[in-house]
mmJSON file of the N, C-alpha and C atoms, coordinates in Angstrom:
{"data_MODEL":{"atom_site":{
"group_PDB":["ATOM","ATOM","ATOM","ATOM","ATOM","ATOM","ATOM","ATOM","ATOM","ATOM","ATOM","ATOM","ATOM","ATOM","ATOM","ATOM","ATOM","ATOM","ATOM","ATOM","ATOM","ATOM","ATOM","ATOM","ATOM","ATOM","ATOM","ATOM","ATOM","ATOM","ATOM","ATOM","ATOM","ATOM","ATOM","ATOM","ATOM","ATOM","ATOM","ATOM","ATOM","ATOM","ATOM","ATOM","ATOM","ATOM","ATOM","ATOM","ATOM","ATOM","ATOM","ATOM","ATOM","ATOM","ATOM","ATOM","ATOM","ATOM","ATOM","ATOM","ATOM","ATOM","ATOM","ATOM","ATOM","ATOM","ATOM","ATOM","ATOM","ATOM","ATOM","ATOM","ATOM","ATOM","ATOM","ATOM","ATOM","ATOM","ATOM","ATOM","ATOM","ATOM","ATOM","ATOM","ATOM","ATOM","ATOM","ATOM","ATOM","ATOM","ATOM","ATOM","ATOM","ATOM","ATOM","ATOM","ATOM","ATOM","ATOM","ATOM","ATOM","ATOM","ATOM","ATOM","ATOM","ATOM","ATOM","ATOM","ATOM","ATOM","ATOM","ATOM","ATOM","ATOM","ATOM","ATOM","ATOM","ATOM","ATOM","ATOM","ATOM","ATOM","ATOM","ATOM","ATOM","ATOM","ATOM","ATOM","ATOM","ATOM","ATOM","ATOM","ATOM","ATOM","ATOM","ATOM","ATOM","ATOM","ATOM","ATOM","ATOM","ATOM","ATOM","ATOM","ATOM","ATOM","ATOM","ATOM","ATOM","ATOM","ATOM","ATOM","ATOM","ATOM","ATOM","ATOM","ATOM","ATOM","ATOM","ATOM","ATOM","ATOM","ATOM","ATOM","ATOM","ATOM","ATOM","ATOM","ATOM","ATOM","ATOM","ATOM","ATOM","ATOM","ATOM","ATOM","ATOM","ATOM","ATOM","ATOM","ATOM","ATOM","ATOM","ATOM","ATOM","ATOM","ATOM","ATOM","ATOM","ATOM","ATOM","ATOM","ATOM","ATOM","ATOM","ATOM","ATOM","ATOM","ATOM","ATOM","ATOM","ATOM","ATOM","ATOM","ATOM","ATOM","ATOM","ATOM","ATOM","ATOM","ATOM","ATOM","ATOM","ATOM","ATOM","ATOM","ATOM","ATOM","ATOM","ATOM","ATOM","ATOM","ATOM","ATOM","ATOM","ATOM","ATOM","ATOM","ATOM","ATOM","ATOM","ATOM","ATOM","ATOM","ATOM","ATOM","ATOM"],
"id":[1,2,3,4,5,6,7,8,9,10,11,12,13,14,15,16,17,18,19,20,21,22,23,24,25,26,27,28,29,30,31,32,33,34,35,36,37,38,39,40,41,42,43,44,45,46,47,48,49,50,51,52,53,54,55,56,57,58,59,60,61,62,63,64,65,66,67,68,69,70,71,72,73,74,75,76,77,78,79,80,81,82,83,84,85,86,87,88,89,90,91,92,93,94,95,96,97,98,99,100,101,102,103,104,105,106,107,108,109,110,111,112,113,114,115,116,117,118,119,120,121,122,123,124,125,126,127,128,129,130,131,132,133,134,135,136,137,138,139,140,141,142,143,144,145,146,147,148,149,150,151,152,153,154,155,156,157,158,159,160,161,162,163,164,165,166,167,168,169,170,171,172,173,174,175,176,177,178,179,180,181,182,183,184,185,186,187,188,189,190,191,192,193,194,195,196,197,198,199,200,201,202,203,204,205,206,207,208,209,210,211,212,213,214,215,216,217,218,219,220,221,222,223,224,225,226,227,228,229,230,231,232,233,234,235,236,237],
"type_symbol":["N","C","C","N","C","C","N","C","C","N","C","C","N","C","C","N","C","C","N","C","C","N","C","C","N","C","C","N","C","C","N","C","C","N","C","C","N","C","C","N","C","C","N","C","C","N","C","C","N","C","C","N","C","C","N","C","C","N","C","C","N","C","C","N","C","C","N","C","C","N","C","C","N","C","C","N","C","C","N","C","C","N","C","C","N","C","C","N","C","C","N","C","C","N","C","C","N","C","C","N","C","C","N","C","C","N","C","C","N","C","C","N","C","C","N","C","C","N","C","C","N","C","C","N","C","C","N","C","C","N","C","C","N","C","C","N","C","C","N","C","C","N","C","C","N","C","C","N","C","C","N","C","C","N","C","C","N","C","C","N","C","C","N","C","C","N","C","C","N","C","C","N","C","C","N","C","C","N","C","C","N","C","C","N","C","C","N","C","C","N","C","C","N","C","C","N","C","C","N","C","C","N","C","C","N","C","C","N","C","C","N","C","C","N","C","C","N","C","C","N","C","C","N","C","C","N","C","C","N","C","C","N","C","C","N","C","C"],
"label_atom_id":["N","CA","C","N","CA","C","N","CA","C","N","CA","C","N","CA","C","N","CA","C","N","CA","C","N","CA","C","N","CA","C","N","CA","C","N","CA","C","N","CA","C","N","CA","C","N","CA","C","N","CA","C","N","CA","C","N","CA","C","N","CA","C","N","CA","C","N","CA","C","N","CA","C","N","CA","C","N","CA","C","N","CA","C","N","CA","C","N","CA","C","N","CA","C","N","CA","C","N","CA","C","N","CA","C","N","CA","C","N","CA","C","N","CA","C","N","CA","C","N","CA","C","N","CA","C","N","CA","C","N","CA","C","N","CA","C","N","CA","C","N","CA","C","N","CA","C","N","CA","C","N","CA","C","N","CA","C","N","CA","C","N","CA","C","N","CA","C","N","CA","C","N","CA","C","N","CA","C","N","CA","C","N","CA","C","N","CA","C","N","CA","C","N","CA","C","N","CA","C","N","CA","C","N","CA","C","N","CA","C","N","CA","C","N","CA","C","N","CA","C","N","CA","C","N","CA","C","N","CA","C","N","CA","C","N","CA","C","N","CA","C","N","CA","C","N","CA","C","N","CA","C","N","CA","C","N","CA","C","N","CA","C","N","CA","C","N","CA","C","N","CA","C","N","CA","C"],
"label_alt_id":[null,null,null,null,null,null,null,null,null,null,null,null,null,null,null,null,null,null,null,null,null,null,null,null,null,null,null,null,null,null,null,null,null,null,null,null,null,null,null,null,null,null,null,null,null,null,null,null,null,null,null,null,null,null,null,null,null,null,null,null,null,null,null,null,null,null,null,null,null,null,null,null,null,null,null,null,null,null,null,null,null,null,null,null,null,null,null,null,null,null,null,null,null,null,null,null,null,null,null,null,null,null,null,null,null,null,null,null,null,null,null,null,null,null,null,null,null,null,null,null,null,null,null,null,null,null,null,null,null,null,null,null,null,null,null,null,null,null,null,null,null,null,null,null,null,null,null,null,null,null,null,null,null,null,null,null,null,null,null,null,null,null,null,null,null,null,null,null,null,null,null,null,null,null,null,null,null,null,null,null,null,null,null,null,null,null,null,null,null,null,null,null,null,null,null,null,null,null,null,null,null,null,null,null,null,null,null,null,null,null,null,null,null,null,null,null,null,null,null,null,null,null,null,null,null,null,null,null,null,null,null,null,null,null,null,null,null],
"label_comp_id":["GLY","GLY","GLY","LYS","LYS","LYS","PRO","PRO","PRO","GLY","GLY","GLY","TYR","TYR","TYR","LYS","LYS","LYS","VAL","VAL","VAL","THR","THR","THR","SER","SER","SER","GLN","GLN","GLN","SER","SER","SER","LYS","LYS","LYS","LYS","LYS","LYS","ASP","ASP","ASP","GLU","GLU","GLU","ILE","ILE","ILE","GLY","GLY","GLY","ILE","ILE","ILE","GLN","GLN","GLN","THR","THR","THR","LEU","LEU","LEU","VAL","VAL","VAL","GLY","GLY","GLY","ASP","ASP","ASP","TYR","TYR","TYR","GLU","GLU","GLU","GLU","GLU","GLU","LYS","LYS","LYS","GLY","GLY","GLY","THR","THR","THR","ASN","ASN","ASN","HIS","HIS","HIS","GLY","GLY","GLY","LYS","LYS","LYS","LYS","LYS","LYS","PHE","PHE","PHE","TYR","TYR","TYR","GLN","GLN","GLN","LYS","LYS","LYS","MET","MET","MET","GLN","GLN","GLN","LYS","LYS","LYS","ILE","ILE","ILE","ALA","ALA","ALA","GLY","GLY","GLY","HIS","HIS","HIS","GLU","GLU","GLU","ASP","ASP","ASP","VAL","VAL","VAL","LYS","LYS","LYS","VAL","VAL","VAL","PHE","PHE","PHE","LEU","LEU","LEU","TYR","TYR","TYR","TYR","TYR","TYR","TRP","TRP","TRP","ASP","ASP","ASP","ALA","ALA","ALA","ARG","ARG","ARG","ASP","ASP","ASP","GLY","GLY","GLY","ALA","ALA","ALA","ASP","ASP","ASP","PHE","PHE","PHE","SER","SER","SER","GLY","GLY","GLY","TRP","TRP","TRP","TRP","TRP","TRP","PHE","PHE","PHE","GLY","GLY","GLY","ASP","ASP","ASP","GLN","GLN","GLN","VAL","VAL","VAL","GLY","GLY","GLY","GLY","GLY","GLY","SER","SER","SER","GLN","GLN","GLN","VAL","VAL","VAL","TRP","TRP","TRP"],
"label_asym_id":["A","A","A","A","A","A","A","A","A","A","A","A","A","A","A","A","A","A","A","A","A","A","A","A","A","A","A","A","A","A","A","A","A","A","A","A","A","A","A","A","A","A","A","A","A","A","A","A","A","A","A","A","A","A","A","A","A","A","A","A","A","A","A","A","A","A","A","A","A","A","A","A","A","A","A","A","A","A","A","A","A","A","A","A","A","A","A","A","A","A","A","A","A","A","A","A","A","A","A","A","A","A","A","A","A","A","A","A","A","A","A","A","A","A","A","A","A","A","A","A","A","A","A","A","A","A","A","A","A","A","A","A","A","A","A","A","A","A","A","A","A","A","A","A","A","A","A","A","A","A","A","A","A","A","A","A","A","A","A","A","A","A","A","A","A","A","A","A","A","A","A","A","A","A","A","A","A","A","A","A","A","A","A","A","A","A","A","A","A","A","A","A","A","A","A","A","A","A","A","A","A","A","A","A","A","A","A","A","A","A","A","A","A","A","A","A","A","A","A","A","A","A","A","A","A","A","A","A","A","A","A","A","A","A","A","A","A"],
"label_entity_id":["1","1","1","1","1","1","1","1","1","1","1","1","1","1","1","1","1","1","1","1","1","1","1","1","1","1","1","1","1","1","1","1","1","1","1","1","1","1","1","1","1","1","1","1","1","1","1","1","1","1","1","1","1","1","1","1","1","1","1","1","1","1","1","1","1","1","1","1","1","1","1","1","1","1","1","1","1","1","1","1","1","1","1","1","1","1","1","1","1","1","1","1","1","1","1","1","1","1","1","1","1","1","1","1","1","1","1","1","1","1","1","1","1","1","1","1","1","1","1","1","1","1","1","1","1","1","1","1","1","1","1","1","1","1","1","1","1","1","1","1","1","1","1","1","1","1","1","1","1","1","1","1","1","1","1","1","1","1","1","1","1","1","1","1","1","1","1","1","1","1","1","1","1","1","1","1","1","1","1","1","1","1","1","1","1","1","1","1","1","1","1","1","1","1","1","1","1","1","1","1","1","1","1","1","1","1","1","1","1","1","1","1","1","1","1","1","1","1","1","1","1","1","1","1","1","1","1","1","1","1","1","1","1","1","1","1","1"],
"label_seq_id":[1,1,1,2,2,2,3,3,3,4,4,4,5,5,5,6,6,6,7,7,7,8,8,8,9,9,9,10,10,10,11,11,11,12,12,12,13,13,13,14,14,14,15,15,15,16,16,16,17,17,17,18,18,18,19,19,19,20,20,20,21,21,21,22,22,22,23,23,23,24,24,24,25,25,25,26,26,26,27,27,27,28,28,28,29,29,29,30,30,30,31,31,31,32,32,32,33,33,33,34,34,34,35,35,35,36,36,36,37,37,37,38,38,38,39,39,39,40,40,40,41,41,41,42,42,42,43,43,43,44,44,44,45,45,45,46,46,46,47,47,47,48,48,48,49,49,49,50,50,50,51,51,51,52,52,52,53,53,53,54,54,54,55,55,55,56,56,56,57,57,57,58,58,58,59,59,59,60,60,60,61,61,61,62,62,62,63,63,63,64,64,64,65,65,65,66,66,66,67,67,67,68,68,68,69,69,69,70,70,70,71,71,71,72,72,72,73,73,73,74,74,74,75,75,75,76,76,76,77,77,77,78,78,78,79,79,79],
"pdbx_PDB_ins_code":[null,null,null,null,null,null,null,null,null,null,null,null,null,null,null,null,null,null,null,null,null,null,null,null,null,null,null,null,null,null,null,null,null,null,null,null,null,null,null,null,null,null,null,null,null,null,null,null,null,null,null,null,null,null,null,null,null,null,null,null,null,null,null,null,null,null,null,null,null,null,null,null,null,null,null,null,null,null,null,null,null,null,null,null,null,null,null,null,null,null,null,null,null,null,null,null,null,null,null,null,null,null,null,null,null,null,null,null,null,null,null,null,null,null,null,null,null,null,null,null,null,null,null,null,null,null,null,null,null,null,null,null,null,null,null,null,null,null,null,null,null,null,null,null,null,null,null,null,null,null,null,null,null,null,null,null,null,null,null,null,null,null,null,null,null,null,null,null,null,null,null,null,null,null,null,null,null,null,null,null,null,null,null,null,null,null,null,null,null,null,null,null,null,null,null,null,null,null,null,null,null,null,null,null,null,null,null,null,null,null,null,null,null,null,null,null,null,null,null,null,null,null,null,null,null,null,null,null,null,null,null,null,null,null,null,null,null],
"Cartn_x":[119.303,118.601,119.143,118.565,119.144,120.169,121.123,122.113,121.266,122.076,121.472,122.458,122.024,122.891,122.335,123.218,122.816,122.927,121.922,122.026,122.194,123.298,123.481,123.68,123.743,123.893,124.98,125.704,126.527,125.882,124.63,123.932,123.725,123.942,123.716,122.201,121.609,120.18,119.449,118.037,117.327,116.159,116.53,115.578,114.76,113.498,112.679,112.884,113.535,113.874,115.069,115.873,116.964,116.545,115.628,115.19,114.322,113.825,113.008,113.788,115.14,115.987,117.048,117.472,118.405,117.908,118.52,117.894,118.717,118.09,118.591,117.833,118.519,117.764,118.088,116.926,117.073,116.772,117.496,117.315,115.818,115.095,113.782,113.555,114.446,114.355,115.149,114.793,115.59,114.732,115.569,114.754,115.99,115.567,116.51,117.843,117.742,119.035,119.961,119.384,120.197,119.297,119.849,118.977,118.302,117.318,116.524,116.38,116.341,116.188,115.06,114.443,113.567,113.931,113.694,114.024,113.12,113.89,113.118,112.392,113.03,112.438,111.241,110.225,109.101,109.517,108.774,109.154,108.103,108.455,107.515,106.628,105.419,104.318,104.03,104.659,104.295,104.531,103.997,104.177,103.939,103.077,102.547,103.381,104.368,105.226,106.463,106.412,107.588,108.744,109.959,111.041,111.917,112.126,112.801,114.214,115.212,116.43,116.619,116.549,116.414,117.253,117.88,118.297,117.403,117.675,116.84,117.714,117.662,118.419,118.187,118.923,118.809,117.398,116.633,115.461,114.558,114.575,113.759,114.943,116.094,117.05,118.087,119.222,120.36,120.027,119.19,118.88,118.105,117.376,116.732,117.319,118.625,119.439,120.207,120.232,121.073,120.146,120.872,120.141,119.189,118.092,117.09,116.529,116.028,115.079,113.687,112.78,111.409,110.42,109.14,108.213,107.724,108.122,107.875,109.0,109.244,110.252,109.771,110.384,109.941,108.65,108.448,107.256,107.584,106.664,106.988,107.531,107.289,107.629,109.11,110.13,111.276,112.052,113.158,113.851,115.297],
"Cartn_y":[85.089,85.117,85.783,85.887,86.56,85.682,86.222,85.546,84.433,83.368,82.313,81.223,80.05,79.07,77.689,76.757,75.427,74.564,73.861,72.982,71.561,70.818,69.422,68.542,67.314,66.321,65.351,64.654,63.589,62.303,62.323,61.108,60.173,58.838,57.945,57.39,57.766,57.167,58.345,57.968,58.915,59.222,60.027,60.174,61.489,61.277,62.496,63.669,63.664,64.907,65.771,64.947,65.471,65.978,65.225,65.619,66.947,67.039,68.322,69.61,69.499,70.548,70.789,69.68,69.898,70.655,71.405,72.201,73.59,74.367,75.676,76.819,77.689,78.769,80.052,80.848,82.234,83.283,84.27,85.398,85.965,86.105,86.642,87.889,88.191,89.338,89.226,89.938,89.903,89.693,89.13,88.742,88.993,89.635,89.961,90.447,91.234,91.876,91.128,89.672,88.939,88.522,88.203,87.831,86.485,86.332,84.848,84.443,82.992,82.42,81.391,81.279,80.309,79.221,78.035,76.833,77.07,76.833,77.102,75.759,74.754,73.499,72.911,72.423,71.873,70.41,70.011,68.627,67.742,66.639,65.669,65.06,65.139,64.696,65.749,66.777,67.811,69.229,69.473,70.498,71.948,71.828,72.967,73.402,72.483,72.928,73.855,74.984,75.848,75.77,75.909,75.695,77.026,77.558,78.73,78.48,79.265,79.293,80.67,80.733,82.061,82.111,83.294,83.44,84.003,83.526,84.03,84.458,85.672,86.275,85.738,86.288,85.75,86.262,86.951,87.569,86.601,85.313,84.346,83.38,83.835,82.862,82.249,81.998,81.479,80.233,79.335,78.046,78.318,79.392,79.515,80.429,80.858,81.813,80.893,81.527,80.741,80.631,79.944,79.586,78.395,78.653,77.54,77.317,76.094,75.847,75.524,76.177,76.179,76.427,76.156,76.239,77.611,78.43,79.829,80.617,81.789,82.609,82.791,82.169,82.256,81.487,80.52,79.682,78.569,77.831,76.794,75.443,75.152,74.031,74.223,73.656,73.721,72.296,72.309,71.043,71.176],
"Cartn_z":[4.288,5.535,6.647,7.95,8.98,9.572,10.507,11.241,12.091,12.36,13.187,13.593,13.986,14.402,13.831,13.674,13.329,14.643,14.958,16.279,15.703,16.013,15.627,17.039,16.67,17.771,17.351,18.209,18.073,18.517,19.003,19.253,18.125,18.489,17.234,17.423,18.479,18.555,17.916,17.339,16.657,17.578,18.751,19.861,19.488,19.717,19.345,20.051,21.177,21.919,21.209,20.649,19.852,18.467,17.986,16.577,16.805,17.919,18.13,18.141,18.635,18.741,17.644,16.907,15.865,14.555,14.038,12.946,12.769,11.772,11.676,12.431,13.111,13.855,13.252,13.165,12.464,13.612,13.729,14.719,14.503,15.602,15.641,16.51,17.31,18.274,19.481,20.625,21.853,22.925,23.952,25.324,26.312,27.248,28.388,27.892,26.943,26.412,25.428,25.101,24.254,22.989,21.876,20.726,20.965,20.463,20.544,19.128,18.908,17.67,17.619,16.452,16.158,15.222,15.419,14.59,13.331,12.097,10.819,10.271,10.604,10.169,10.938,10.338,10.992,11.641,12.796,13.366,12.575,12.122,11.55,12.572,12.253,13.165,14.061,14.386,15.221,14.588,13.38,12.575,13.312,14.077,14.911,16.064,16.394,17.57,17.189,17.837,17.427,18.559,17.977,18.942,18.912,20.176,20.306,21.078,20.734,21.527,22.197,23.537,24.165,25.417,25.804,27.014,28.183,29.287,30.496,31.535,32.048,33.019,34.417,35.474,36.809,37.607,36.942,37.654,38.409,37.954,38.721,39.346,39.563,40.399,39.484,40.062,39.188,38.577,39.227,38.49,37.138,36.966,35.732,34.823,35.163,34.187,33.287,32.059,31.042,29.67,28.816,27.519,27.527,26.948,26.938,25.712,25.323,24.38,24.813,24.112,24.665,23.286,23.68,22.682,22.507,23.427,23.286,24.2,23.927,24.763,26.132,27.135,28.577,28.916,28.171,28.463,29.447,29.823,30.903,30.24,28.94,28.214,27.744,28.359,27.827,27.842,27.072,26.654,27.04],
"occupancy":[1.0,1.0,1.0,1.0,1.0,1.0,1.0,1.0,1.0,1.0,1.0,1.0,1.0,1.0,1.0,1.0,1.0,1.0,1.0,1.0,1.0,1.0,1.0,1.0,1.0,1.0,1.0,1.0,1.0,1.0,1.0,1.0,1.0,1.0,1.0,1.0,1.0,1.0,1.0,1.0,1.0,1.0,1.0,1.0,1.0,1.0,1.0,1.0,1.0,1.0,1.0,1.0,1.0,1.0,1.0,1.0,1.0,1.0,1.0,1.0,1.0,1.0,1.0,1.0,1.0,1.0,1.0,1.0,1.0,1.0,1.0,1.0,1.0,1.0,1.0,1.0,1.0,1.0,1.0,1.0,1.0,1.0,1.0,1.0,1.0,1.0,1.0,1.0,1.0,1.0,1.0,1.0,1.0,1.0,1.0,1.0,1.0,1.0,1.0,1.0,1.0,1.0,1.0,1.0,1.0,1.0,1.0,1.0,1.0,1.0,1.0,1.0,1.0,1.0,1.0,1.0,1.0,1.0,1.0,1.0,1.0,1.0,1.0,1.0,1.0,1.0,1.0,1.0,1.0,1.0,1.0,1.0,1.0,1.0,1.0,1.0,1.0,1.0,1.0,1.0,1.0,1.0,1.0,1.0,1.0,1.0,1.0,1.0,1.0,1.0,1.0,1.0,1.0,1.0,1.0,1.0,1.0,1.0,1.0,1.0,1.0,1.0,1.0,1.0,1.0,1.0,1.0,1.0,1.0,1.0,1.0,1.0,1.0,1.0,1.0,1.0,1.0,1.0,1.0,1.0,1.0,1.0,1.0,1.0,1.0,1.0,1.0,1.0,1.0,1.0,1.0,1.0,1.0,1.0,1.0,1.0,1.0,1.0,1.0,1.0,1.0,1.0,1.0,1.0,1.0,1.0,1.0,1.0,1.0,1.0,1.0,1.0,1.0,1.0,1.0,1.0,1.0,1.0,1.0,1.0,1.0,1.0,1.0,1.0,1.0,1.0,1.0,1.0,1.0,1.0,1.0,1.0,1.0,1.0,1.0,1.0,1.0],
"B_iso_or_equiv":[0.0,0.0,0.0,0.0,0.0,0.0,0.0,0.0,0.0,0.0,0.0,0.0,0.0,0.0,0.0,0.0,0.0,0.0,0.0,0.0,0.0,0.0,0.0,0.0,0.0,0.0,0.0,0.0,0.0,0.0,0.0,0.0,0.0,0.0,0.0,0.0,0.0,0.0,0.0,0.0,0.0,0.0,0.0,0.0,0.0,0.0,0.0,0.0,0.0,0.0,0.0,0.0,0.0,0.0,0.0,0.0,0.0,0.0,0.0,0.0,0.0,0.0,0.0,0.0,0.0,0.0,0.0,0.0,0.0,0.0,0.0,0.0,0.0,0.0,0.0,0.0,0.0,0.0,0.0,0.0,0.0,0.0,0.0,0.0,0.0,0.0,0.0,0.0,0.0,0.0,0.0,0.0,0.0,0.0,0.0,0.0,0.0,0.0,0.0,0.0,0.0,0.0,0.0,0.0,0.0,0.0,0.0,0.0,0.0,0.0,0.0,0.0,0.0,0.0,0.0,0.0,0.0,0.0,0.0,0.0,0.0,0.0,0.0,0.0,0.0,0.0,0.0,0.0,0.0,0.0,0.0,0.0,0.0,0.0,0.0,0.0,0.0,0.0,0.0,0.0,0.0,0.0,0.0,0.0,0.0,0.0,0.0,0.0,0.0,0.0,0.0,0.0,0.0,0.0,0.0,0.0,0.0,0.0,0.0,0.0,0.0,0.0,0.0,0.0,0.0,0.0,0.0,0.0,0.0,0.0,0.0,0.0,0.0,0.0,0.0,0.0,0.0,0.0,0.0,0.0,0.0,0.0,0.0,0.0,0.0,0.0,0.0,0.0,0.0,0.0,0.0,0.0,0.0,0.0,0.0,0.0,0.0,0.0,0.0,0.0,0.0,0.0,0.0,0.0,0.0,0.0,0.0,0.0,0.0,0.0,0.0,0.0,0.0,0.0,0.0,0.0,0.0,0.0,0.0,0.0,0.0,0.0,0.0,0.0,0.0,0.0,0.0,0.0,0.0,0.0,0.0,0.0,0.0,0.0,0.0,0.0,0.0],
"pdbx_formal_charge":[null,null,null,null,null,null,null,null,null,null,null,null,null,null,null,null,null,null,null,null,null,null,null,null,null,null,null,null,null,null,null,null,null,null,null,null,null,null,null,null,null,null,null,null,null,null,null,null,null,null,null,null,null,null,null,null,null,null,null,null,null,null,null,null,null,null,null,null,null,null,null,null,null,null,null,null,null,null,null,null,null,null,null,null,null,null,null,null,null,null,null,null,null,null,null,null,null,null,null,null,null,null,null,null,null,null,null,null,null,null,null,null,null,null,null,null,null,null,null,null,null,null,null,null,null,null,null,null,null,null,null,null,null,null,null,null,null,null,null,null,null,null,null,null,null,null,null,null,null,null,null,null,null,null,null,null,null,null,null,null,null,null,null,null,null,null,null,null,null,null,null,null,null,null,null,null,null,null,null,null,null,null,null,null,null,null,null,null,null,null,null,null,null,null,null,null,null,null,null,null,null,null,null,null,null,null,null,null,null,null,null,null,null,null,null,null,null,null,null,null,null,null,null,null,null,null,null,null,null,null,null,null,null,null,null,null,null],
"auth_seq_id":[1,1,1,2,2,2,3,3,3,4,4,4,5,5,5,6,6,6,7,7,7,8,8,8,9,9,9,10,10,10,11,11,11,12,12,12,13,13,13,14,14,14,15,15,15,16,16,16,17,17,17,18,18,18,19,19,19,20,20,20,21,21,21,22,22,22,23,23,23,24,24,24,25,25,25,26,26,26,27,27,27,28,28,28,29,29,29,30,30,30,31,31,31,32,32,32,33,33,33,34,34,34,35,35,35,36,36,36,37,37,37,38,38,38,39,39,39,40,40,40,41,41,41,42,42,42,43,43,43,44,44,44,45,45,45,46,46,46,47,47,47,48,48,48,49,49,49,50,50,50,51,51,51,52,52,52,53,53,53,54,54,54,55,55,55,56,56,56,57,57,57,58,58,58,59,59,59,60,60,60,61,61,61,62,62,62,63,63,63,64,64,64,65,65,65,66,66,66,67,67,67,68,68,68,69,69,69,70,70,70,71,71,71,72,72,72,73,73,73,74,74,74,75,75,75,76,76,76,77,77,77,78,78,78,79,79,79],
"auth_comp_id":["GLY","GLY","GLY","LYS","LYS","LYS","PRO","PRO","PRO","GLY","GLY","GLY","TYR","TYR","TYR","LYS","LYS","LYS","VAL","VAL","VAL","THR","THR","THR","SER","SER","SER","GLN","GLN","GLN","SER","SER","SER","LYS","LYS","LYS","LYS","LYS","LYS","ASP","ASP","ASP","GLU","GLU","GLU","ILE","ILE","ILE","GLY","GLY","GLY","ILE","ILE","ILE","GLN","GLN","GLN","THR","THR","THR","LEU","LEU","LEU","VAL","VAL","VAL","GLY","GLY","GLY","ASP","ASP","ASP","TYR","TYR","TYR","GLU","GLU","GLU","GLU","GLU","GLU","LYS","LYS","LYS","GLY","GLY","GLY","THR","THR","THR","ASN","ASN","ASN","HIS","HIS","HIS","GLY","GLY","GLY","LYS","LYS","LYS","LYS","LYS","LYS","PHE","PHE","PHE","TYR","TYR","TYR","GLN","GLN","GLN","LYS","LYS","LYS","MET","MET","MET","GLN","GLN","GLN","LYS","LYS","LYS","ILE","ILE","ILE","ALA","ALA","ALA","GLY","GLY","GLY","HIS","HIS","HIS","GLU","GLU","GLU","ASP","ASP","ASP","VAL","VAL","VAL","LYS","LYS","LYS","VAL","VAL","VAL","PHE","PHE","PHE","LEU","LEU","LEU","TYR","TYR","TYR","TYR","TYR","TYR","TRP","TRP","TRP","ASP","ASP","ASP","ALA","ALA","ALA","ARG","ARG","ARG","ASP","ASP","ASP","GLY","GLY","GLY","ALA","ALA","ALA","ASP","ASP","ASP","PHE","PHE","PHE","SER","SER","SER","GLY","GLY","GLY","TRP","TRP","TRP","TRP","TRP","TRP","PHE","PHE","PHE","GLY","GLY","GLY","ASP","ASP","ASP","GLN","GLN","GLN","VAL","VAL","VAL","GLY","GLY","GLY","GLY","GLY","GLY","SER","SER","SER","GLN","GLN","GLN","VAL","VAL","VAL","TRP","TRP","TRP"],
"auth_asym_id":["A","A","A","A","A","A","A","A","A","A","A","A","A","A","A","A","A","A","A","A","A","A","A","A","A","A","A","A","A","A","A","A","A","A","A","A","A","A","A","A","A","A","A","A","A","A","A","A","A","A","A","A","A","A","A","A","A","A","A","A","A","A","A","A","A","A","A","A","A","A","A","A","A","A","A","A","A","A","A","A","A","A","A","A","A","A","A","A","A","A","A","A","A","A","A","A","A","A","A","A","A","A","A","A","A","A","A","A","A","A","A","A","A","A","A","A","A","A","A","A","A","A","A","A","A","A","A","A","A","A","A","A","A","A","A","A","A","A","A","A","A","A","A","A","A","A","A","A","A","A","A","A","A","A","A","A","A","A","A","A","A","A","A","A","A","A","A","A","A","A","A","A","A","A","A","A","A","A","A","A","A","A","A","A","A","A","A","A","A","A","A","A","A","A","A","A","A","A","A","A","A","A","A","A","A","A","A","A","A","A","A","A","A","A","A","A","A","A","A","A","A","A","A","A","A","A","A","A","A","A","A","A","A","A","A","A","A"],
"auth_atom_id":["N","CA","C","N","CA","C","N","CA","C","N","CA","C","N","CA","C","N","CA","C","N","CA","C","N","CA","C","N","CA","C","N","CA","C","N","CA","C","N","CA","C","N","CA","C","N","CA","C","N","CA","C","N","CA","C","N","CA","C","N","CA","C","N","CA","C","N","CA","C","N","CA","C","N","CA","C","N","CA","C","N","CA","C","N","CA","C","N","CA","C","N","CA","C","N","CA","C","N","CA","C","N","CA","C","N","CA","C","N","CA","C","N","CA","C","N","CA","C","N","CA","C","N","CA","C","N","CA","C","N","CA","C","N","CA","C","N","CA","C","N","CA","C","N","CA","C","N","CA","C","N","CA","C","N","CA","C","N","CA","C","N","CA","C","N","CA","C","N","CA","C","N","CA","C","N","CA","C","N","CA","C","N","CA","C","N","CA","C","N","CA","C","N","CA","C","N","CA","C","N","CA","C","N","CA","C","N","CA","C","N","CA","C","N","CA","C","N","CA","C","N","CA","C","N","CA","C","N","CA","C","N","CA","C","N","CA","C","N","CA","C","N","CA","C","N","CA","C","N","CA","C","N","CA","C","N","CA","C","N","CA","C","N","CA","C","N","CA","C","N","CA","C","N","CA","C"],
"pdbx_PDB_model_num":[1,1,1,1,1,1,1,1,1,1,1,1,1,1,1,1,1,1,1,1,1,1,1,1,1,1,1,1,1,1,1,1,1,1,1,1,1,1,1,1,1,1,1,1,1,1,1,1,1,1,1,1,1,1,1,1,1,1,1,1,1,1,1,1,1,1,1,1,1,1,1,1,1,1,1,1,1,1,1,1,1,1,1,1,1,1,1,1,1,1,1,1,1,1,1,1,1,1,1,1,1,1,1,1,1,1,1,1,1,1,1,1,1,1,1,1,1,1,1,1,1,1,1,1,1,1,1,1,1,1,1,1,1,1,1,1,1,1,1,1,1,1,1,1,1,1,1,1,1,1,1,1,1,1,1,1,1,1,1,1,1,1,1,1,1,1,1,1,1,1,1,1,1,1,1,1,1,1,1,1,1,1,1,1,1,1,1,1,1,1,1,1,1,1,1,1,1,1,1,1,1,1,1,1,1,1,1,1,1,1,1,1,1,1,1,1,1,1,1,1,1,1,1,1,1,1,1,1,1,1,1,1,1,1,1,1,1]
}}}
C-alpha cells in the first residue's frame, strides 16, 4: 500500500469519538502543500462516514492552522 500512519489511543474507555479516529490511514493527496490521509477501516454502524487527516495552513487565521481530523478535507465537521 501507499505510505501512511496508524492512529492509536491510550484511552481505557471505548469512546465512540476515539473509535472514529483510530485506525490505519493511507496517503490520498495533498492539501495546502502537505500530504493528506484517509482512514482505511470502516466505522461500525457508520460505514458511510469517511475520516481524513489533513493539514490546514494559516489562511483562515492561526486558530485554524494545523493538523485536523475531518469527514472531508477542509470541511466543517472536524474531530
